[in-house]
C-alpha positions in Angstrom: -9.3 -0.4 27.3 -10.9 -1.2 30.6 -9.4 -4.0 32.8 -11.8 -5.6 35.2 -9.9 -8.5 36.8 -7.5 -7.5 39.6 -3.9 -8.7 39.1 -2.0 -10.6 41.7 -0.2 -7.6 43.2 -3.5 -6.2 44.3 -4.3 -8.9 46.9 -6.1 -7.4 49.7 -4.5 -7.5 53.2 -6.0 -9.5 56.0 -8.7 -7.8 58.0 -6.7 -8.1 61.2 -7.5 -9.2 64.7 -6.3 -8.3 68.2 -5.2 -4.7 67.9 -7.5 -4.2 64.9 -10.5 -5.3 67.1 -9.4 -2.8 69.8 -9.3 0.0 67.3 -12.8 -0.9 66.0 -14.0 -0.9 69.6 -12.7 2.5 70.4 -14.2 4.0 67.2 -17.6 2.5 68.2 -17.2 3.8 71.8 -16.8 7.4 70.6 -19.2 7.1 67.6 -16.6 8.0 65.1 -16.3 7.3 61.4 -13.2 6.6 59.4 -12.4 7.2 55.8 -10.8 3.7 55.9 -14.3 2.2 56.1 -16.4 4.7 54.2 -14.0 4.9 51.2 -13.6 1.1 51.2 -9.8 1.4 51.7 -8.1 -2.0 50.9 -5.6 -1.4 53.7 -8.1 -1.1 56.5 -7.1 -4.3 58.3 -3.4 -3.6 57.9 -3.7 -0.1 59.3 -6.1 -1.0 62.1 -3.7 -3.8 63.1 -1.0 -1.1 63.3 -3.3 0.7 65.8 -4.0 3.6 63.3 -7.1 5.0 61.6 -7.9 8.1 59.6 -10.8 9.9 61.1 -13.6 11.1 58.9 -15.3 14.2 60.3 -18.3 16.4 59.5 -20.6 13.5 58.7 -20.5 10.5 56.4 -22.1 11.9 53.2 -20.7 14.4 50.8 -22.2 17.5 49.1 -20.2 16.6 46.0 -20.5 13.5 43.8 -17.0 12.6 42.5 -17.3 9.7 40.1 -14.5 7.7 41.7 -15.4 8.0 45.4 -17.2 5.4 47.5 -18.5 7.9 50.1 -22.2 8.6 49.7 -23.5 11.7 48.0 -25.9 13.8 50.2 -29.2 14.0 48.3 -30.5 16.7 50.7 -29.1 19.0 53.3 -26.4 17.2 55.4 -27.0 17.1 59.2 -25.5 20.0 61.2 -22.0 19.7 62.6 -21.7 17.9 66.0 -19.8 20.4 68.3 -18.7 17.5 70.4 -17.0 15.7 67.6 -13.6 17.4 67.9 -13.3 16.4 71.5 -14.4 12.8 70.7 -11.7 12.6 68.0 -9.1 13.8 70.6 -10.3 11.4 73.3 -10.3 8.4 70.9 -6.9 9.3 69.6 -5.5 9.4 73.2 -7.1 6.1 74.0 -5.7 4.6 70.9 -2.2 5.8 72.0 -1.7 7.8 68.8 1.2 10.2 68.5 0.5 10.9 64.8 -3.2 11.6 63.9 -4.6 12.0 60.4 -8.0 13.8 60.1 -10.0 14.1 56.9 -13.6 15.0 56.0 -16.4 14.9 53.5 -16.9 18.0 51.5 -19.4 20.4 53.0 -20.2 23.1 50.5 -23.3 23.9 52.5 -21.2 25.4 55.3 -20.0 29.0 55.0 -16.4 28.2 55.7 -16.6 24.7 54.2 -15.9 23.2 57.6 -12.5 24.9 58.2 -13.5 26.0 61.7 -14.4 22.4 62.6 -11.1 21.2 61.3 -9.4 23.8 63.4 -11.3 22.8 66.5 -10.2 19.2 66.0 -6.5 20.3 65.8 -6.9 22.3 69.0 -8.6 19.5 70.9 -5.9 17.0 69.8 -3.1 19.4 71.0 -4.9 19.6 74.4 -5.4 15.9 74.7 -2.1 14.6 73.5 1.1 16.6 74.3 3.5 16.6 71.4 1.0 15.1 69.0 1.6 15.4 65.2 -1.5 16.3 63.3 -2.0 15.8 59.5 -5.1 17.2 57.9 -6.4 16.0 54.6 -9.0 18.6 53.5 -11.4 19.4 50.8 -10.8 22.6 48.7 -13.1 24.9 50.8 -14.2 26.3 47.4 -10.8 28.0 47.3 -11.8 30.6 49.9 -8.7 32.2 51.4 -10.3 32.9 54.8 -11.3 29.3 55.3 -7.7 28.2 54.5 -6.4 30.9 56.9 -8.7 29.6 59.7 -7.1 26.2 59.3 -3.6 27.5 58.9 -3.9 29.5 62.2 -4.7 26.2 64.1 -1.3 24.9 63.2 -1.5 21.4 61.7 1.9 19.8 61.2 1.1 18.6 57.6 -1.4 20.0 55.2 -2.7 17.5 52.7 -5.1 18.2 49.8 -5.3 15.6 47.1 -5.2 16.6 43.4 -6.5 13.0 42.7 -6.1 13.0 38.9 -4.7 14.9 35.9 -6.2 18.1 34.6 -7.8 16.5 31.5 -9.9 14.1 33.6 -11.1 16.6 36.2 -14.3 17.7 34.4 -15.4 14.1 34.1 -14.1 12.5 37.2 -14.4 15.5 39.6 -17.1 17.6 37.9 -17.7 19.8 41.0 -14.0 20.4 41.7 -11.4 22.3 39.7 -7.8 21.5 38.9 -6.4 25.0 39.2 -8.4 25.7 42.3 -6.9 22.6 44.1 -3.4 23.8 43.2 -4.3 27.2 44.4 -5.5 25.8 47.8 -2.0 24.2 48.3 -0.2 27.4 47.3 -2.4 29.5 49.5 -1.8 27.3 52.6 1.9 27.3 51.8 1.9 31.1 51.8 -0.1 31.4 55.0 2.0 28.8 56.8 5.4 28.6 55.1 6.9 26.1 57.6 4.2 23.5 57.2 4.9 20.6 54.7 2.4 20.4 51.9 1.2 16.9 50.8 -0.9 15.7 47.9 -1.6 12.6 45.9 -2.9 11.0 42.7 -4.8 7.9 41.9 -3.5 6.2 38.8 -5.4 4.0 36.3 -8.3 6.4 35.6 -7.3 6.8 32.0 -4.4 9.3 32.3 -1.2 9.0 30.3 2.3 8.9 31.9 3.1 12.4 30.4 -0.1 13.8 32.0 1.0 12.3 35.4 4.4 13.9 35.1 2.7 17.2 34.2 0.6 17.0 37.3 3.6 16.3 39.5 5.4 19.3 38.0 2.3 21.4 38.9 2.3 20.1 42.4 6.0 20.9 42.9 5.5 24.4 41.5 2.7 24.8 44.1 5.1 23.9 46.9 4.2 20.3 47.5 7.0 18.2 48.9 5.2 15.0 50.1 3.5 12.8 47.5 1.4 9.7 47.4 0.7 7.6 44.3 -1.7 4.7 44.3 -3.9 2.5 42.1 -7.5 3.5 41.6 -9.9 0.7 42.5 -13.5 1.0 41.3 -15.9 0.9 44.3 -18.9 -0.3 42.3 -20.1 -0.7 38.7 -21.7 2.7 38.9 -18.4 4.4 39.6 -15.7 5.5 37.1 -14.1 2.3 35.5 -10.6 1.2 36.0 -8.8 1.8 32.7 -5.6 0.1 33.7 -3.9 -1.7 36.5 -0.3 -0.4 36.7 2.3 -3.0 37.6 4.5 -2.2 40.7 7.4 -1.4 38.4 5.6 1.6 36.9 5.0 2.9 40.5 8.7 2.5 41.1 9.5 4.5 37.9 7.0 7.3 39.0 8.6 7.4 42.4 12.0 7.9 40.9 10.8 10.6 38.6 9.0 12.3 41.5 12.2 12.3 43.7 14.2 13.7 40.8 11.6 16.6 40.6 12.4 17.4 44.2 9.7 15.7 46.3 11.2 15.0 49.7 9.0 11.9 50.5 7.2 9.7 48.0 5.0 6.8 48.8 4.2 5.0 45.5 2.6 1.6 45.1 -0.6 -0.1 44.0 -2.0 -0.2 47.5 -0.8 3.2 48.7 -3.4 5.7 49.9 -3.2 9.2 51.2 -2.7 8.4 54.8 -0.9 5.0 54.3 2.0 4.9 56.8 1.6 8.7 57.1 3.8 8.8 60.2 6.7 7.2 58.4 6.3 9.5 55.4 6.5 12.5 57.8 9.7 11.1 59.2 11.0 10.7 55.6 10.8 6.9 55.6 8.0 6.3 53.1 10.0 6.9 50.0 10.0 3.5 48.2 7.1 1.7 46.5 8.6 -1.6 47.6 7.8 -0.7 51.3 4.3 0.2 50.4 3.2 -2.8 48.5 2.4 -4.8 51.6 
């Protein structure tokens, strides 16, 4: 069954003012995009008000066309990479006063390395601009290419995040250009190349998966070395996107969080409004473990 009306626990947070306006001004100043805006994140006002944002690099359109994602699909060749973008991300992060920076990107299958070198450049620029900064990267799968993953591993991010997004059965329909096994392989490969770096991943729930399928995906993530987990409710960006099959109540997110911790995940952020980088700094410090704290 498809449920269309949002329940009361999915009330959107306020847009924010004051600090949120300052963040928006800095992003405009440096001509930077965020996944917060392009992916229509429900927490944008809340996070901007905290003085944080998740940078979206390598353009604002994607070479893939996942059926759940609000980011635009590139009909033609995407624009070339901007060599100044890594420095602008670093300058903006410094001006925002960030000590924990999350960087993600569109998928760029048109690039030989999938954009891994550009990610690495962002990590290096952040290290130069902000002494002691903690950097989390949320990456595409780089088509599973080991050398691309190695390029990023050498740059030394503090957290490597690659989202599984959904269960194996739904991958061909929801993520037709991605591959379940390949995503798990990306996580395993990074863990092998950089064994001291925490691995992070996440799932959207409500796409039509069953509880047993979710538990199976969590087991696969643990076997791949993932220790940091996010679980959130899928929200349909528009009528042309994959429909919401079910809105999970907060209690089910609590149950999933408990099951995940019993599997050995060290940090679990689980709740209807949780997203990949939601309170990422707290999760890194081991504080984001209850769905109650993530329900806003």
